[in-house]
N, C-alpha and C positions, 0 to 999 in steps of 0.2 A: 871581176868581182861580181858575186851573185847578188841578186836583189833581195834584201832582207824584208821587204814589204809584201805581204801576202794579201792584205785587205786594203780597200780604197774607201775613204770616208770624205765625201764632198760636203762642204759647208756652204750654205747660201748666205747672202748678205743679211737676210732677216734673222737667220739662226745666229750668225756672228754677233749681230747687234743685241739680240736677246741675251746671249751668253755674256757679252761684255757688260751689259746692264746688271746681270746677276752677280758678276764679279764686283761691280761697283757697290751693290748692296752690302756685300761682305766687307769690303774695304771701308765703307762709310762708318761702320761700327768701330773700326780700329783707329780712326783718325783722331785728331786733325793731321793733315799732311801739309808739308811745305810746298810740294810740287811732285812732278812726275819725271822720271827718266825713262824714255822709251828705248828699247833695243831695236835698232833698225835692221831690216825693214819691217819684219813681221809685227813688231810691237807698235808701229805708228798708228794704224787704224784703231786697235783696241785702246791705245793711250788717248786718242782724240775723244772717243766715246766716254771713257772713264773721266777724263778731264772735264767734260761737260757735266756729267752726272754728279761729280763731287765739287763742282764749281772751282776748279783749280786753273790758274792762269800761267803758272810757272812750269814750263815744259822744256826739257832738254833731251838730247839724244846721246846714246853711246852707240857707235857704229861698228858692227862686227860682221865679218863675212865668214860663214861656216859651211854653206852649201855650195856645191858646184854643179854646173849643168852636166847631165848625163850625155852619152853619145846619141846623136840623131834623134832627139826628142824624148829620150828615155827619162825616167824620173831622176831627180837630182839626188846626189849623195853627199854625205858630210866629207869635207876635205880638211885641209890645214886651216886652222883658225887664224884670222888676222883682225887685229883691232885697228880700225881706221881713224876713230875719234874717241877719246875718253872724256870724262868729266872730272872736275875737281872735287875733292872732299871724300868722305867715307860713306856718303849716302844717308846719314842720319836724318830722319824725318821725311825721307822721300820714298815714293813708290817706284819700284823698278818693274816695268811692264813689258811683257813679251806675249806673243800669240800662243806659243807652245814651248814646253820643255820636252825634249826628245831624249837624246842619249845623256844629256847633262854636260856635254863638252863645253858649250857656250856658257851655260849657267855657272859652271865651276870658275871659269875665268872672270866672269862679270862679278860673281860673289866675292872673289878675292879683291877686286878693285873697289867694290862698294859693300863692304861687310855689314854695315849698319842699315842698309836700305831694306825695305820690306818688298820681297820679290813675289810678284803675282803674275800668273799666266792664266789664260782661258782654258787651255788644254794641257794635260800632263800625261806622259807615258811613264811606266814603272821605273825605268832606269834613271829618269831625271826628277821624278816626283819628290824625293827627299830633299832636293835642293831648293824648292820653292816654299814660300810661307803660305800662300793661298792660291787655290785654283778652283775651277768649276767642274770640268769634265775630265775623267781619266779614260784614255783609250789604250788599247793593247800596243805593245812595242812593235808588232809587225804590221801596224796600220799606217798607211800614208794619208795624211790629212791634206785635202785639196781646199785651199782657201779661195774665197770668191775673187780675189784680185789676180789669181793665177788661172782662172777658167773663162771659157766662152760658152755660150749656149749652143748646143748642137745635138743632133740625134744620138741617142744611146740605144744600142742593141739590147733586146731583152736578155736577162741573165741566162735563161734556158738555151739561148742560141749561141752562147759564147763557148 
């Protein structure tokens, strides 16, 4: 399988926090909300920030596995989707939060389970963008987003030497 990701987009903790707060501003105008349903694992950190900013205490999770490890440290790739934990209801009055909508594979499944939830992500790629109601930053489909919880600080070679 060839790697569809040609660009690398690292996100720092400060950038993620800033973008999650920006998403909160947009969501505040559309409330009030009953609570948040975070899509694990990527939606957990943004959901915590948004819950603080919107003063929401009711937080639940829908647990979905869609990415699988690549071979020998390669980037992950989307594999078969598995729902490990669902939530009751149709999502009415709830925010459905994830870090990113990529191909839309996870988004389609979650949308079917919670059709009345307001789906918000921090980052959106073109293939998944139509499936979310609110997002902050669009990135190209061929970009791999590196979230701060997936990285360590280390030396990076200058671009010209690669």
